[in-house]
C-alpha positions in Angstrom: -14.6 20.1 -9.5 -15.3 17.7 -6.7 -13.1 14.7 -6.2 -14.6 11.2 -6.5 -13.8 10.6 -2.9 -12.5 12.8 0.0 -8.7 13.2 -0.1 -7.2 10.9 2.5 -4.1 13.2 2.6 -3.8 16.9 3.3 -2.1 18.6 0.4 0.1 21.8 0.3 2.4 23.4 -2.2 5.5 25.4 -1.3 7.6 27.5 -3.6 10.1 28.7 -0.9 12.2 26.8 1.6 11.3 29.4 4.3 7.5 28.7 3.9 8.1 24.9 3.9 10.2 24.9 7.1 7.8 27.4 8.8 4.9 25.0 8.1 7.0 22.0 9.3 7.6 23.9 12.6 3.9 24.8 12.9 2.9 21.2 12.4 5.6 20.1 14.8 7.3 17.9 12.2 10.8 17.1 13.5 13.6 16.3 11.1 12.0 17.6 8.0 14.0 16.8 4.8 15.6 19.3 2.6 13.2 21.6 0.7 14.2 20.1 -2.6 17.1 17.6 -3.1 20.0 19.0 -5.0 19.3 16.8 -8.1 15.7 17.8 -8.4 13.5 20.8 -9.3 10.6 19.6 -7.2 9.6 16.8 -4.8 7.0 15.5 -2.4 7.4 15.1 1.3 5.0 13.0 3.3 4.5 13.4 7.0 2.1 12.0 9.6 1.2 14.1 12.6 1.4 11.9 15.6 -1.1 14.0 17.5 -3.9 14.2 14.9 -3.1 11.1 12.9 -3.3 13.3 9.7 -1.0 12.6 6.8 0.4 15.6 4.9 1.8 15.7 1.3 3.9 18.7 0.9 4.9 19.5 -2.7 8.0 21.7 -2.9 8.9 23.4 -6.2 12.2 25.2 -6.2 11.6 28.3 -8.4 15.3 29.1 -8.6 16.0 25.8 -10.2 13.0 26.3 -12.5 14.3 29.6 -13.9 14.1 29.6 -17.7 11.2 27.1 -17.7 8.0 28.4 -19.2 4.5 27.9 -17.7 4.2 24.6 -19.5 7.4 23.3 -18.0 6.4 24.3 -14.5 2.9 22.9 -14.9 4.2 19.6 -16.2 6.5 19.4 -13.1 3.5 20.0 -10.8 1.5 17.3 -12.7 4.4 14.9 -12.3 4.3 15.5 -8.5 0.5 15.1 -8.6 1.0 11.5 -9.9 3.2 10.8 -6.9 0.6 12.1 -4.6 -2.0 10.0 -6.3 0.2 6.9 -5.9 0.6 7.7 -2.2 -3.2 8.1 -1.8 -3.7 4.6 -3.3 -1.2 3.1 -0.9 -2.8 5.0 2.0 -6.3 3.5 1.2 -4.9 0.1 0.2 -6.1 0.3 -3.4 -4.3 -2.0 -5.8 -6.3 -1.9 -9.0 -8.1 1.5 -9.5 -10.2 2.1 -12.5 -9.0 4.2 -15.4 -11.5 7.0 -14.8 -10.9 7.0 -11.1 -7.2 7.4 -11.8 -7.7 10.2 -14.4 -10.2 12.2 -12.3 -8.0 11.8 -9.1 -4.9 13.0 -10.8 -6.8 15.9 -12.4 -8.2 16.9 -9.0 -4.8 16.8 -7.3 -3.1 18.7 -10.2 -5.8 21.3 -10.3 -5.4 22.0 -6.5 -1.6 22.3 -6.9 -1.8 24.5 -10.0 -4.3 26.8 -8.4 -2.0 27.1 -5.3 0.9 27.8 -7.6 -1.0 30.7 -9.3 -1.9 32.1 -5.9 1.6 31.9 -4.5 3.3 33.4 -7.5 0.8 36.1 -8.6 
């Protein structure tokens, strides 16, 4: 599925703190936040690379905290984070009143990318 527009933000999924902090070092992101805050199972971190001007959305899912959740619980958590990324994309492009179909297709596209990454990382 192609998005309705190019993603204005680079997207990545992490299921381990080591991989998240390794990528932050590679991107030269100083002062990266905790992998996932203590009171959450997952979160999004947003960073802008001063050198390239690129914005990154890093979705972090703590699999240890997700123990006991089935695939639907994990998928719904990833979809929840997809909505936050969609909201950040709207802010990034300055959109205040997107259409219903634009919203639905955008969230579907983001969620599909993250879910496919999750399957790759955990298979």
